[in-house]
C-alpha positions in Angstrom: 4.0 10.1 12.0 0.7 12.6 12.2 2.0 14.5 15.0 5.8 14.6 14.1 4.6 16.1 10.7 1.8 18.2 12.3 5.0 19.7 14.6 7.3 19.9 11.5 4.4 22.2 9.7 3.0 23.7 12.5 -0.2 22.4 12.4 -0.3 22.6 9.3 1.1 19.6 7.2 -0.6 18.7 3.9 1.0 14.8 4.7 -1.9 12.7 3.0 -0.4 9.7 1.9 1.5 6.8 3.6 3.0 4.3 1.2 4.1 0.9 2.2 5.0 -2.8 1.0 1.7 -4.8 0.2 1.2 -7.8 -1.9 0.2 -11.6 -1.2 3.7 -12.3 0.2 3.7 -9.3 2.5 -0.1 -8.7 4.0 0.8 -7.9 6.9 0.3 -4.2 6.5 -3.8 -5.2 6.6 -3.4 -8.5 9.1 -1.5 -7.4 12.0 -2.6 -5.3 15.0 0.9 -3.1 14.8 -0.1 0.5 15.7 -1.8 1.8 18.5 -4.7 5.1 17.6 -5.9 6.4 20.7 -5.4 3.5 22.6 -6.7 1.2 20.1 -5.0 -1.5 18.4 -5.0 -1.5 14.5 -3.2 -2.4 11.5 -1.4 0.1 9.7 -3.9 0.5 6.9 -6.7 0.9 9.7 -4.7 3.3 11.5 -4.0 5.5 8.3 -7.2 5.8 7.2 -8.4 6.3 11.0 -6.1 9.5 11.3 -7.2 10.6 7.5 -4.4 9.2 5.1 -4.7 7.4 2.1 -3.1 4.1 1.2 -0.8 3.5 -0.8 0.9 -0.2 -1.8 4.6 -0.2 -2.9 5.8 -3.3 -4.9 2.6 -5.1 -5.7 4.2 -7.6 -7.6 6.6 -8.5 -4.4 9.4 -7.3 -7.1 8.1 -10.3 -9.8 8.3 -13.4 -6.8 4.8 -13.1 -6.2 4.2 -13.8 -10.3 5.5 -17.4 -9.7 2.4 -18.4 -7.8 -0.2 -16.2 -8.8 -1.8 -13.9 -11.7 -1.0 -10.3 -12.5 -4.7 -10.1 -12.6 -4.9 -11.6 -8.5 -2.1 -9.3 -7.5 -3.2 -6.3 -8.4 -6.6 -7.2 -7.4 -5.0 -7.9 -4.2 -3.6 -4.8 -3.8 -6.0 -2.7 -5.1 -9.0 -4.4 -2.5 -6.5 -3.8 0.1 -5.3 -0.4 -0.5 -6.6 3.2 -1.9 -3.8 3.4 -4.2 -0.9 1.1 -5.9 2.4 2.1 -7.3 3.4 -0.6 -9.9 6.8 -0.6 -11.3 9.1 -3.2 -13.3 12.2 -3.9 -15.4 11.0 -6.5 -17.9 8.8 -4.7 -21.0 6.4 -7.8 -21.3 5.4 -6.7 -17.6 4.8 -3.5 -18.7 3.2 -4.5 -21.5 0.7 -6.8 -19.7 0.1 -4.5 -16.9 -1.0 -1.6 -19.7 -2.8 -4.0 -21.2 -4.8 -5.0 -17.9 -5.7 -1.3 -17.4 -7.5 -1.6 -21.2 
């Protein structure tokens, strides 16, 4: 991905972030050695950091499914411990209020 971005941008790529699904039900970006950088097997998150990218966890609540087994606090802490940033959203206004209270 980095090579392609640099090629398209003539070596001047501004690509800085890689977004991927990461939550307690989908921990694979930090547990599965699925990438190779200079011959070294790495997890997706490790490869991103090695190449200078920041990681962004998408779907830390697993579309609400993870809330059946874990608290909001557990899910957000898990995602934040594993990635540099997270993206959180919900159609449920009660979930949004709870998310906002977490920030206070």
